[in-house]
C-alpha positions as CSV (number, residue, x, y, z in Angstrom):
1,M,0.1,-0.1,0.2
2,A,1.4,3.6,-1.0
3,V,1.9,5.8,1.9
4,R,2.3,10.0,2.0
5,V,5.8,10.7,0.8
6,V,7.4,14.0,0.8
7,V,10.7,14.1,-0.9
8,A,12.8,17.8,-0.8
9,G,15.8,19.2,-1.8
10,E,17.3,21.1,-4.7
11,I,15.8,21.0,-8.2
12,Y,17.4,22.0,-11.3
13,L,17.1,21.9,-15.1
14,D,19.7,19.8,-16.6
15,Q,20.5,20.3,-20.3
16,V,23.3,18.1,-21.6
17,F,25.1,18.5,-25.0
18,A,26.5,15.5,-26.7
19,G,27.8,14.1,-29.9
20,F,30.8,16.3,-31.3
21,D,34.0,15.8,-32.2
22,A,36.2,18.7,-30.2
23,W,36.0,21.6,-27.8
24,P,35.7,24.7,-29.8
25,R,38.2,27.7,-29.1
26,P,37.1,30.8,-28.2
27,G,35.0,32.7,-30.8
28,E,34.2,29.1,-32.7
29,E,31.1,27.0,-32.5
30,V,30.3,23.4,-32.9
31,F,27.0,21.4,-33.3
32,V,26.3,18.7,-31.3
33,E,24.0,15.5,-31.9
34,T,22.1,15.4,-28.9
35,L,20.3,18.0,-26.5
36,T,18.9,16.1,-23.5
37,R,16.6,18.1,-21.2
38,E,15.5,16.7,-17.8
39,V,14.6,17.8,-14.3
40,G,17.6,17.3,-12.2
41,G,18.7,17.1,-8.6
42,G,19.1,14.3,-6.1
43,A,15.2,15.2,-5.0
44,P,13.5,14.9,-8.0
45,H,15.5,11.9,-9.4
46,T,14.5,9.9,-5.9
47,A,10.8,11.2,-5.9
48,A,10.3,9.9,-9.9
49,G,11.6,6.6,-8.8
50,L,9.4,6.2,-5.7
51,A,6.4,7.2,-7.9
52,R,7.0,4.8,-10.6
53,L,7.2,1.9,-8.1
54,G,3.9,3.2,-6.7
55,Q,4.1,5.6,-3.9
56,D,2.1,8.8,-3.5
57,V,5.0,11.4,-3.7
58,T,5.0,15.2,-3.2
59,L,8.0,16.9,-4.7
60,V,9.4,20.0,-2.5
61,G,11.4,22.6,-3.6
62,P,12.2,26.1,-5.0
63,V,11.7,26.7,-8.6
64,G,11.1,29.6,-11.0
65,D,8.1,30.1,-12.7
66,E,8.7,27.1,-15.3
67,P,5.9,25.5,-16.9
68,W,7.7,23.0,-18.9
69,L,9.1,21.9,-15.4
70,R,6.0,21.3,-13.5
71,S,4.5,19.8,-16.5
72,R,7.6,17.1,-16.4
73,V,7.1,16.6,-12.6
74,E,3.6,15.7,-13.1
75,E,4.4,13.3,-16.2
76,V,6.6,11.6,-14.2
77,G,3.8,11.0,-11.4
78,L,4.8,13.7,-8.6
79,R,2.6,15.9,-6.9
80,S,3.7,19.5,-7.6
81,D,1.4,21.8,-5.5
82,A,4.3,22.0,-3.2
83,L,6.8,23.5,-5.3
84,V,7.9,26.9,-4.1
85,V,8.0,29.2,-6.7
86,T,10.5,32.0,-6.4
87,A,11.3,35.4,-8.7
88,E,14.6,33.6,-9.5
89,C,15.2,31.5,-12.3
90,T,15.0,27.7,-11.7
91,G,18.5,26.1,-11.0
92,T,20.1,25.1,-14.3
93,T,22.9,22.8,-15.5
94,V,24.4,22.6,-18.7
95,A,26.4,19.4,-19.3
96,I,28.8,19.0,-22.1
97,S,29.5,15.6,-22.4
98,T,32.2,13.6,-24.2
99,A,33.3,10.0,-24.6
100,G,35.6,10.3,-21.5
101,E,34.3,13.1,-19.2
102,R,31.4,15.7,-18.4
103,T,31.9,19.5,-17.7
104,F,29.2,21.1,-16.1
105,F,28.3,24.7,-15.7
106,T,25.5,25.5,-13.0
107,C,23.6,28.3,-11.7
108,R,21.8,27.8,-8.5
109,G,18.9,30.4,-9.3
110,A,16.0,29.6,-7.1
111,N,17.9,26.8,-5.1
112,K,19.3,29.6,-3.0
113,F,15.8,29.9,-1.3
114,L,16.1,26.3,-0.2
115,E,16.0,26.5,3.5
116,D,12.6,28.4,3.0
117,A,11.4,25.8,1.0
118,L,12.5,23.1,3.6
119,R,10.4,24.9,6.0
120,R,7.2,24.8,3.9
121,V,7.4,20.9,3.8
122,P,3.7,19.2,4.3
123,E,3.2,16.7,6.8
124,A,4.0,13.1,5.7
125,D,4.5,9.2,6.4
126,H,8.0,9.4,5.2
127,L,9.9,12.6,4.3
128,H,13.1,12.4,2.3
129,I,15.5,15.1,2.4
130,A,17.9,15.8,-0.4
131,A,19.9,18.4,1.0
132,A,22.4,19.4,3.7
133,C,20.7,21.4,5.9
134,D,21.6,22.7,9.6
135,A,21.7,20.4,12.4
136,E,18.5,22.7,13.9
137,L,16.6,22.6,10.8
138,L,17.3,18.6,10.1
139,E,15.8,18.1,14.0
140,W,12.8,20.4,12.7
141,L,12.2,18.3,10.0
142,C,12.3,15.3,11.7
143,A,9.2,16.3,13.5
144,R,7.3,16.7,10.2
145,A,7.0,12.9,9.4
146,K,6.7,9.8,11.3
147,T,10.1,8.4,9.5
148,V,13.0,10.5,7.7
149,S,15.8,9.9,5.3
150,V,18.6,11.9,4.4
151,D,21.1,11.9,1.3
152,A,23.0,15.0,1.9
153,G,25.7,14.9,-0.9
154,W,29.4,15.6,-0.8
155,H,29.7,18.4,1.9
156,P,32.6,17.7,4.0
157,E,32.5,19.8,6.8
158,W,28.6,18.9,6.9
159,L,29.5,15.6,7.2
160,R,32.0,15.6,9.9
161,D,30.0,17.8,11.9
162,S,29.4,16.6,15.2
163,R,26.0,18.4,15.7
164,I,25.1,17.0,12.5
165,Q,26.0,13.3,13.3
166,H,23.8,13.7,16.4
167,A,21.1,15.1,14.4
168,L,21.1,12.0,12.1
169,R,20.7,9.6,14.8
170,S,17.1,10.7,14.8
171,V,16.5,9.9,10.9
172,A,15.7,6.2,9.8
173,W,18.2,5.9,7.0
174,F,21.0,8.2,6.2
175,F,22.3,7.4,2.5
176,P,26.0,8.3,1.9
177,N,28.1,7.0,-1.0
178,E,31.3,5.4,-0.3
179,I,33.5,8.5,0.1
180,E,30.7,10.3,2.2
181,A,30.6,7.4,4.7
182,A,34.7,7.4,4.8
183,A,34.4,11.1,5.8
184,V,32.1,10.2,8.4
185,T,33.6,7.3,9.9
186,G,37.2,7.3,9.1
187,E,36.9,3.9,7.8
188,S,37.8,2.5,4.4
189,S,36.0,-0.8,4.1
190,P,32.0,-1.5,4.2
191,E,32.0,-3.6,7.3
192,A,34.0,-1.2,9.4
193,M,32.1,1.8,8.2
194,C,29.0,-0.2,9.1
195,K,30.4,-0.9,12.5
196,R,31.3,2.7,13.0
197,F,27.8,3.9,12.0
198,D,26.1,1.6,14.5
199,E,28.5,2.9,17.2
200,L,27.5,6.4,16.4
201,G,24.0,5.7,16.6
202,I,23.3,6.4,13.0
203,R,21.5,3.8,10.6
204,A,23.2,4.2,7.2
205,A,22.8,2.7,3.8
206,I,26.2,2.9,2.0
207,K,26.2,3.5,-1.7
208,L,29.4,1.7,-3.2
209,G,28.7,1.8,-6.6
210,P,29.4,-0.9,-9.3
211,A,30.4,-3.0,-6.1
212,G,26.7,-2.6,-4.8
213,S,25.7,-1.5,-1.0
214,A,26.0,-2.1,2.5
215,A,23.7,-1.9,5.8
216,L,24.0,-2.9,9.2
217,E,25.7,-6.6,8.7
218,H,25.0,-7.0,5.3
219,V,27.0,-6.1,1.9
220,V,24.9,-7.0,-1.5
221,P,26.7,-7.0,-4.8
222,S,25.3,-5.0,-7.7
223,I,24.3,-6.4,-10.9
224,D,26.5,-6.3,-14.1
225,I,25.1,-3.3,-16.6
226,D,27.0,-1.5,-19.1
227,P,26.0,2.0,-18.2
228,V,24.9,4.9,-20.9
229,D,24.9,7.6,-18.1
230,T,25.5,7.2,-14.5
231,T,23.4,10.7,-13.5
232,G,21.2,10.4,-10.6
233,A,22.1,6.5,-9.6
234,G,22.6,6.7,-6.3
235,D,19.5,8.9,-5.8
236,C,17.8,5.9,-8.0
237,F,19.0,3.5,-5.5
238,N,17.6,5.6,-2.7
239,A,14.0,5.0,-4.2
240,G,14.5,1.3,-4.4
241,F,15.7,1.1,-1.1
242,L,12.9,3.4,0.3
243,D,10.1,1.7,-1.7
244,S,11.1,-1.9,-0.3
245,W,11.9,-0.5,3.4
246,L,8.3,1.4,3.4
247,R,6.8,-2.0,2.3
248,G,8.2,-3.9,5.2
249,E,11.0,-5.7,3.4
250,A,14.3,-7.1,5.1
251,I,17.1,-4.8,4.8
252,E,19.1,-7.5,2.5
253,V,16.1,-7.3,0.1
254,C,16.4,-3.4,0.4
255,L,19.6,-3.3,-0.8
256,E,19.3,-5.6,-3.6
257,I,16.3,-3.8,-4.8
258,G,18.3,-0.4,-4.4
259,N,21.1,-1.7,-6.3
260,I,19.0,-3.1,-9.5
261,C,17.5,0.3,-9.4
262,G,20.3,2.3,-9.2
263,A,22.2,0.3,-12.0
264,L,18.9,0.1,-14.5
265,S,18.3,3.8,-14.2
266,T,21.9,4.3,-16.1
267,R,20.6,2.7,-19.1
268,K,19.4,5.9,-20.6
269,M,20.1,9.6,-20.3
270,G,19.3,11.4,-17.2
271,G,18.0,10.2,-13.9
272,M,14.5,9.2,-14.5
273,D,13.7,7.8,-17.8
274,G,15.8,4.4,-17.1
275,F,14.5,3.8,-13.8
276,P,13.1,0.2,-13.7
277,T,9.4,-0.8,-13.5
278,R,8.2,-3.2,-10.6
279,E,8.1,-6.1,-13.3
280,E,11.9,-5.6,-14.2
281,I,12.8,-5.5,-10.8
282,D,11.0,-8.8,-10.2
283,Q,12.7,-10.3,-13.3
284,W,16.1,-9.3,-12.1
285,R,15.7,-10.6,-8.7
286,L,14.7,-14.2,-10.3
287,R,17.9,-14.0,-12.2
288,L,19.8,-13.4,-8.8
289,H,17.8,-16.0,-7.1
């Protein structure tokens, strides 16, 4: 049964240019083969994945007056009535993609008003925060929902802040990647990281990239897939894990399904279109077992 889920964080318009021979010199112009336009940011990626798996999801975050974005948010199954419209432009990232690397140009735009948007989150059964908010705000947000999860991304000072670590004891799940988990714990192996998180009183599901994921005493390998675009893969892991956890699955199952969702999300450009259906997840689980 679906529950009321709110996902809050920064929201971007991602525009990815790809397919050209070489970078232009100053004053020159090149024409690319493809332009991918998508809603970006950890919050929209996780929210869209949860919605595809059947959860009732409201997206919260600051945006500009951008009709296309609202239409796209609703197209992927999200409630858009809690978006906070500002006088600034929607945050925008232009990514220039070559065979070997990506270069990013980003304007935060409306996301400078993120704290104001977070203080407007509606009450929910579960709240997922895709932001590095301060300890006081995090504790306030924890009172807005029955359960809370956090994926703050790479913010070294935030991760090492003892006040933040104390506040994270109140959340149901913290979702660091391997580098972020090492910054908090000072450990290098998944098993040692999990042990240290337990000592800190923080329930963490650690994303290990192609190696899989880990939580509590479980380390679960990922599936083998040839990625097209890894944008949002960690956010999609969060969606698969949370959907399973909200449905009462065992932790090792949550990790396995999170791995599948994160891996399959890389099949297409952007962080939304590649996210699997429940039927695809079930098919992959049959292969694994």
